C-alpha positions in Angstrom: 0.0 0.1 0.1 1.4 3.4 -0.9 1.2 6.4 1.2 -0.5 9.4 0.0 1.8 12.3 0.3 0.8 15.7 -0.8 3.2 18.1 -1.9 4.8 20.2 0.6 3.7 23.7 0.2 6.3 26.1 0.5 5.6 29.2 2.9 5.9 32.7 1.1 9.4 34.3 2.2 10.2 37.6 2.7 13.2 39.1 0.6 15.0 41.5 2.8 17.6 42.6 0.7 16.1 45.6 -0.6 15.0 46.5 2.9 18.5 46.3 4.5 19.8 48.6 1.6 17.1 51.1 2.5 18.2 51.0 6.3 21.7 51.4 5.3 20.9 54.3 3.0 19.2 55.9 5.9 22.0 55.5 8.5 24.4 57.0 6.1 22.2 60.1 5.5 21.6 60.5 9.4 25.3 60.0 9.9 26.2 62.7 7.1 23.4 65.2 8.4 24.0 65.1 12.1 26.1 68.0 13.4 29.1 66.3 15.6 30.1 69.6 17.3 31.6 69.8 20.5 29.9 71.8 23.4 31.5 75.4 23.7 33.6 75.5 26.7 34.1 78.8 28.7 37.5 79.6 29.8 38.2 81.9 32.9 40.5 84.9 32.1 41.7 87.3 34.5 42.3 90.9 33.2 44.8 93.4 34.9 43.5 96.7 36.1 45.4 98.5 33.7 45.8 101.5 35.7 49.6 102.1 34.3 48.8 101.5 30.7 48.7 104.4 28.1 46.5 104.4 25.1 47.8 102.5 22.1 48.7 105.0 19.0 47.4 103.8 15.7 50.9 102.7 14.1 51.3 104.3 10.8 51.8 101.1 8.4 53.3 103.1 5.5 55.1 106.4 4.8 54.6 107.6 1.2 57.4 109.6 -0.3 56.7 111.0 -3.6 59.2 112.2 -6.0 58.0 115.0 -8.4 58.8 115.8 -11.8 61.0 118.3 -10.9 62.8 116.3 -8.4 61.0 118.0 -5.5 59.9 115.4 -2.4 56.6 115.0 -1.1 56.0 113.2 2.4 52.5 112.4 2.5 51.6 115.1 0.1 53.3 117.7 1.8 56.7 119.2 0.7 59.9 117.8 2.5 63.6 118.1 2.1 66.4 115.1 1.8 67.4 116.2 5.6 63.8 116.6 6.9 62.9 113.0 5.4 65.9 111.3 7.1 65.2 112.9 10.6 61.3 111.9 10.1 61.9 108.3 9.1 64.0 107.7 12.0 61.6 109.0 14.3 58.9 107.1 13.1 61.0 104.1 12.8 61.9 104.5 16.6 58.4 104.6 17.4 57.4 101.8 15.0 59.9 99.2 14.0 57.8 97.6 11.3 57.5 100.9 9.3 57.2 100.5 5.5 58.3 103.6 3.3 56.8 103.6 -0.2 58.7 105.8 -2.7 56.7 106.7 -5.9 58.4 108.6 -8.7 56.9 110.4 -11.8 57.2 108.4 -15.0 59.6 111.6 -16.0 61.3 112.1 -12.9 65.1 112.5 -12.9 67.2 109.6 -12.0 69.5 111.4 -9.8 66.4 112.4 -7.5 65.4 109.2 -7.4 68.5 107.5 -6.6 69.1 110.2 -3.7 65.7 109.6 -2.6 66.0 105.8 -2.2 69.8 106.3 -0.7 68.2 108.7 1.9 65.6 106.4 2.6 67.7 103.4 2.8 70.3 105.1 5.1 68.2 106.8 7.6 66.9 103.4 9.0 66.4 99.8 8.4 63.0 99.8 7.0 61.1 97.9 4.1 61.0 100.2 1.2 58.6 99.8 -1.7 59.1 101.3 -4.8 56.3 102.6 -7.8 56.1 104.7 -10.3 53.1 107.2 -10.8 50.8 107.6 -13.5 
């Protein structure tokens, strides 16, 4: 006698591959979108009274020396001689060691006037010198 066997019915299964992909995409999105800043910390600073301090003078970052066509010198658009220029640069350099002196010359200024001006500026103090031509 043969036994009757019914075919075994397979239960329907769930395909989890696409659901795992979606979960990983959401995880990556939230990791990228989250702000991982650290909390701000306060630092205690004790300031001195400042009773003996003087007000700071604004340091002139640059002196402008112009050599005109006729050889005359202008310091910040005021006429000046070579001797006055030397003393002015020395005084400003003593106050502000990082002084920069800009020398600008007219295109048709004499080479002698320009040379003497540059030599005066260099001999006055150890300052940075920048040169330009005026239009």
